[in-house]
N, C-alpha and C positions, 0 to 999 in steps of 0.2 A: 509485329502484327500491324495490320492496317486498320485505321479507324476512319469513319465517315466524318465529314465536316461538322455534322450535328453533334457527333460523339466528342469530337476534339473541342467544340465550343463548350458542351456541358462539363467536360473534364477540367478545362482551363477555368471555367467559371467557379468551380469548386476549389480552386487553388492547387490543383494537381497538374502534373505533366503526363503526357502520353507515355513516356518512358516509365514512370512510376506505376501507372495502371497496367502497362503490359507486364511489368515484373511481378505485379500482384497476381494477374491472370496465370502466369507461369508457375507460381507457388501453388495455386489451385490445381493446375494440371499435374504438376510433379509430385505434389504433396509436401508437407513440411516433414523433414527428417526428424525421427525421434532422437533424443539425446542418448548418449552412451554412458550410463552409469558405471563407474568403477567400483565405488563403495560408498556407503553412507559416511558422512562425517561424524565423529564421535569425540567424547572428551579425550584430549591429548593427541587425537588423530584428526586434526582440522578444526576442533573446538577448543577454545581455552576456558579453563574454569580457575578463576583467581581465588586466593585466600582472602579472608577479611582484610588483613593488613595490606595486601596488594591492592584490593578494591579502594581502601582508604587513600593509599598513595596516589592512585590514579585520580580520584575526586579531588584531592588537594592540588594535584598538578593542573587540573582543569581550572579550578578556582584561582590559582595563581596566574594562569595564562590568560583567562578570559577577559580581564580588564583591558587588554590591548587588542581584542578580537571583535570582529563583526560576527554576530550570531543571528541565526534565522531558524524559525520553526515552519517547516513545509508540510501542509496537510491536504492530501487529496480529499475533496469534499463534494464532488460533483454528482455523485450517485443519489438517485431518488430513493425513497424509503419503500418503494412498492414491494420488492422482494422480502423486506422485513415483515410485511403484512400479508404474505401469501396466503396463509391459512384463514386470515380474517376475511380477505376478499372472497375466498371459496365459500365461506360461511354466508356472506351477504348474497352471493349469487345462488345458493342452493337452498337456504332456509325458507320455508313457507310459513310465515306468521299466522296465516288464517287457518292453517290445518294441523299444526303441531306445535309442541312446546319446545323450547331449547333443548331440554333434556332428551325429548324424542329425537330430535336431530342429531345430537351428539351420539346416541346409540345407533341411529340409522346410518350415519356416515362414518362411524368409527374414528372420529377425529380426536386422537390423543392430544394434539396440539391445542385445540379449542377447549378440550376438557380441562387441560392445565390452565388455559387462559381464564375461563370462567370460575374455576375453583379458587383463583387467587387474584382476580382482577381488581380487588380493593387495594392491592399492594402496588398497582402501577402508579408511576409518578404523575400521571395525568388524570387519575381517577376522580379526584375532588373537582377539578375544573370542568370535567365533563358532566358529572352527576349534578353540579350546581345549575346546568343549563337545561336540565330535563323538566318537562311539565309534569304535573301531579298525576295525570292519567297514564303517562309513560311509566310511572313507578307503581302502578296498581298491582301488578303481579311480577313475580321474578322473571318470567319469560319476556314480558313486555319491557321490563327495566333493562335486561340484558341486550335485547334487540335494539332498543332506543340508544342505548349506550354505544353499541357498535356503529349505528348509523351516524350518530353525532360524531363519533371519532373519525369516520372515514369519508362521509359525504362532503361535497364541496360547499354546502351551506352550513357545515359544522367545522370541525378542526382540520379536515381534508389531509389527515396524516399520510394517506397513501400517495399523495402527489406532492408532498413536501421533500426537500432534501433531508437525508438522515440526520445531518448536522443540526437541524432546527426541530427535531423531535425532543420533547422533554424526556430526559434519561434518569434523572435523580431527583428525589423529593426530600427536601430538608425540613418539612414541617410547616413552614410559612410560605414557601415558594418552591417551584420546580426549576432545575437547571437543565438546559439543553446541552447536547455533546458539544456544540460550538462554544458555549461558555465554559465548559470544563477545560477545553483546550487553552483558553486564556489563563485560567489558573494554573495549569501545568507549565505554561510558558513562563509565568512568574516564578515558578519553583526551580526551574533549571535552565531557562534560556534567556534570562534577563541580564543586562549589563548596565550598571549605573542607574538602576531603578527604571530601566527602559526595556521592553521587549518587542521584537519584531516577528510577526506571524504573516505567513502567505497561505492562502486557501485557493485551490482550484475548484471552481464552481461552474454550474451551468448558467448561461446568460439569463435565462428566465428567473433564476433564484438570486442573482446578485443583490438586487434591491432588498429582498427578504433578510439576507445576511446583514446588510448595512443597517437595516432597521433594528434588528436583534442587537447588533453591536451598540448603536445609539442608545438602546433601552438599558443595556447592562453595563456599558463602559464605566460609568461613575461608581457603581457600587463594587465592581470587581477592582477597579484601580484603588479605591479607598481601602478595600479589605487586604490587598496584597502590597500596597505602597509601590505600585508599578504603573507606569504609563504604557500604552499599547499603541503600536504602529501596525495596523492591519491593512493588507493589500490582497487583491484578488486577481485571478486570471481564468481565462476559458480554454478548454480544449480546442486547439486549432482545427478549423474546417479541413485544412490541407493534410491533416493527419487521419482523416477519414479513409476508408477503403472501399473499393468496388465490391458489390455483391454479385455473386454468379449463380446460374442454375445449377442443378446436380450434375449436368454434363459440361460445366465450366464455361458456359456462354454468359456474357454480361446480362444480368437480370433487368428487365424493364417493368416499371410499375404500370398501372392501369392506364395512366395518361401517356404512356410510351417513353417516358424519361428514364434515365439511368438511376440505380439505386446506390447511394453511398451511405455507409453505416459508420458510427464512431469506432475508432481503432482500438478501443479498450484503454486500460490504464497505462499501457506502455506509450501511448501517445503523450503522456505527461512528462516524458523525458525532455520534450520541447519546452514545457513550462519550467521545469527545473533548470533547464539550460539558460532561461532567460533571467533567472535570479542569481544573486552573487552574495557570498559571505564566506568568512573563514570556516566556520562551523555550521552545518545545516542538519538539524534534526527532522527526520522523516518518520511520520506515523499516521496511520489511517484515522479518519474521522470518528469511526465507531468504536475505537478501542481507547476508553477513558475509564477512570476510577472516580469513586466518590471522594469528596473532599478530604476526608480524614486519612485517606490512604495516599494522597498525592506526594507527601514528603518521602514516603518509602519508594515511590516510583522515581522521584527526583534523584534519590541517591544512585539508583541503577543508571539513569540517563546521564548523570554527571560522570559516573565511572566510565561509561562507554565513550564519552567525549574526551576524557583523560587519556584513554587507550589511543584514541585517534590522534591526538596531539603529540603524544609521546612517541608513537611509531612514525608519525609524519616528520617529526624533528629529526629522526634517524634517517629517514628517506632523503629528506633535504640536504643533510650533512654529506651523505654519499653521492647524491646527484651533483652537488658543487664540486666535490673532489674529482669526480669523472669529467665534468664539464671543463674544469680548469687544467685537466690532465696532471693532477698532482697527487693522485692516489698511489700509496706505497704498497709494497708486497704484502705487508701485514694487514693493512687496511682492506686490501682486496679479499684476503681470506676472511677477515671480519665481515665483510659485506655478504660474501657467499654464505657464510653461517647465518647471518641475519635473515637473508631471503628464505633459506631452507627452514629455519626454526620459527621465525615469526610470520612469514607470508606463505608458508607452506609451498614454497616454489621448488619445482624439480629442475634442478640445473641440467642442461644438456651434457650428455656423456662426452661430446666432442669439445667441451668448453676449453680444456687444457691445450688442445691443438690450435685454437683460435689465435690469430695475430692479436697485437696490442689494440689496434683500432677495432677489430671484430668484437673483441672482449668489451670494450668500451660501449659500442653500439648495442651489443647484445643486453648488457646490464642496464643501459639507459632505457632501452625499450621496456624492460620489466618495471623500473623505478618511476618513469615519467608517465604516470597515469593517475586518474582520480582514485581516491582511497574511500572505502566504506568500512565501517565497523558495525556488524549486525548482531543485535541480541537474539539469542536463541533460547527457547524454553524446552523443557522436557516434554516429549510427545504424549499427550493425553487423549489421543484419538480425534483431535479436532481435524476437520477436512482442510486440506491446503498443502502448501509446499514445505520443503525442508531443505537442510543443508547436505550437499553431496560432493563427492569427488567425480568430475566429469571429463571425459575425453573429447576433444574437438575433432574435426575431420582430418587434421594434420597429426593427430595422436597426442597433442599436448594436454596434460592433465592439470585441472584447476578446480578450485572450489566455486561452486555455484549454488544459488537457490532455485530448486526445481519443482515444478508443479506436476501432479499426477497426469495432467493432459499431455505432458511432454514426453512421457515414458511408454515404451512399447510393453503394455501389460500382457501381451500374448507371449512374450518371451519369459519364460518361468524364472531365468536367472535375473533379469532386469526387475520383474515384479518382486522377487524376494529381496533384492537389495533395497527397493523402494519401501516395501512393508516392514523391513527390519531397521528403519531409521530410528534413532533414539530421540531426535529433537525435531522441532517444528519452528517454522518461520512466522513470528508475529508482526512482521513489518515494523521492526524497531531498529531504524538505521540512523547512524551519525555519519555524515559525509563531509569529505574535504575535497573541494573542487578546484583548488589552485595549485600551481606547481611551485618549485623552490624560489622562483623569481617573483612570486606573488601574482603571476598571470593566470587568468581563469581558463580552464580547459573548455574546449568545445565538446561537450558531452556526447554529441551526436557521432563523434569519431570512434566511440567506445561501445557501440551498440552491435550486437550479433544479429543480423537480419534473418539469419536461418532459424532462430528460435521464436518464431511466430506461432500463432495457433489457428487452426481452421475449426469453425464450429458450424453445426447444422441449426438453422433457424428457420422461421416462416415469415412470410409477408403477405397479408390479406388471404391467408390460407394456403398459399403456395410455398413449397419447399425451396430454400435457398441455402447457399453456403456463404458464410461470413468469414472475414479474415481479421483476426486481432493481432496487433503489432506486438513484437516481443515485450513481455511484461515489464513494468517499471523496475522491479527489483529482480527480474529474471534476465531475459535477454538484452534489455536495454541497458543493464549494468554488467554485462557478461565480460567485458574486457577491462574492468576495474580491478584494482588490487583489493582483495577481500580478506576481512578478519572476522571469524565467528567467535562469539563470547557467550557463554551461558549466563542467562539472567533469571531472576526468580519467576516462578509461574504466576505469582500474584500480580506481576506487571502486565499480564495479558488477559484483557477482559473485553473481547469483542462483543458487539450486538449484531448478530446476523438475522435473528428472529425476534419479534417483540417478546417472546417469552424469556429470552435472555435477560431481560430487565428484571426478572423475578430472582435471578441468582444472588446470593448474599453479597457479592462484590459490587452490585448495583442498588443495594437497599441500604440507604444512609440511616434510617431510624430503626 
C-alpha cells in the first residue's frame, strides 16, 4: 500500500517501518485466523502428573545443577491497577453522597462487587493506612466513612490506587505492615531463584512507574535481604514503542486522532517477547505480577517452582545430548530409535509418517529442527472456572499438531465442535513458566524467530468516543512462544492466586492473619 510522506514520517518516528504497518493493516482486512483445536491436553495426554518421589527427584536435580547456572526471575509488571478497581471507579462516578446512603446506592445499583467490598473492607491490607488518614467528620456516619475511604483510596490527593501499577498496591497485611505484590516477588525469588545467596529479578514496567518501583525497592531492600539472607539484583525494562500497532477504523482505514495524527497503541503482553529476548540466563522463571502468595505459603510454592525447573534441566540435558550426536554425525541406530521415542513420549511430538523414507541428511535436518528450539515447562492447574487460557493440541495451517496455550479469543466459538473442545478442557494456564533460552552450545536463541505472527488478536476499542479496531501481538505465552518446545506439568491449585479485582484480596490465600 502507498503511504503519504507525512504518514511515513509518523510511522518511522514511532520506530516502525512501512512494511510492518502494511502487514498490520492486512491482518485487519483479512482477519486473524482462528486456531484449530484438535483436543484439550489432559493428564497423560499432553500433561504430565508426577508422583511425590518424581517431584522430589526433579527438585533435587535442580538444586544440584543450579550452583553452576545463571538464574533469572522475569515478571511482567507494566499493567496499571485500573481494571482491578473497575467496580470502585463506577461507585465513585455514580454515588451521590448528598442524596443517598451507601446502602441506598448498593441496592439501587445492584453492585454485588461493592456489597462484598464494603461488607469486608476492614480485611483489606490497606484498611488501617487509609482509615488513619481520615478526619473525624468523615467518620461521623457509616456512609460518610465508607465514601471518604473510597475517595482517599482512589483520588490523586490520597493513595491514588487506580493509577498505580498493580505491583505497588498493598496485597498482604502482616499485622505491623503491608507488603506489595512487588515485595512478595522478592521473597519468592529468594525461595526458588537464588544462587549463592543472590537473586536476579527483571520487571517490565511502564516508564512513568519505574521511579516508583525503584523507590519501593529502596524502602524494602534491607528488610527483605535480612529476613531471607539474600542479596537482590533488580533490573527494569519498558515495552518498546516499535512494538506498538496501528489503530484502524471499523472499515480498516488508518485511524486519525483529533489533531490528525495516526494512533498507535501498545501491542499487548505479546510485545514483551522483545524484553524477554533482551535478557539472558540458563533458567528463567516467568510469572505475572499479580500472582503471589502470603509469606507463610511461599515455601510450598517454591517446591513446585523448583520441580518445574528440575524438569526443564533434565529434559534439556537429554535434548542437548541428542543435538550433539546429530551435529557430530555420530548418532547410532539404537540412539536414533531412543531419540524418536524421547520426542514422542516427552515432547508429545508426532513424527512424520514419511520419516523412514528420508535420507540420512533429511533425518538429521528434520530432527535438529525439532530439537533446536527454546524450551519451556509450563505449570498447569486444574480448571476451576477462572477466565483465561489453557493447554490444547492445536493444528497449524500445514496440519502439524503441537501443544499450545490457547485463549478463548483465539477460538471460533461459533463452531460447536471447537467450542466443545475448549469448554471441556480440564486444566488452566496460570502463567507459571520456566524457560530455557540457550542451545546445546550455550548460545542464546533469538526468540523472535519462534513467534507465530498469525496468532495475533483483533479487539474492538474506542478513542474519544469513536469506534476503532486494535491489534494485539501474539500473546507472550501464546503465539509469541508458539514455536518453542513445550512441556505441560500439573502443579497444585494453591500455587495460583491471581488478583484480578480488588475483592480477590479477600480470598483466604491473601489473608495473612
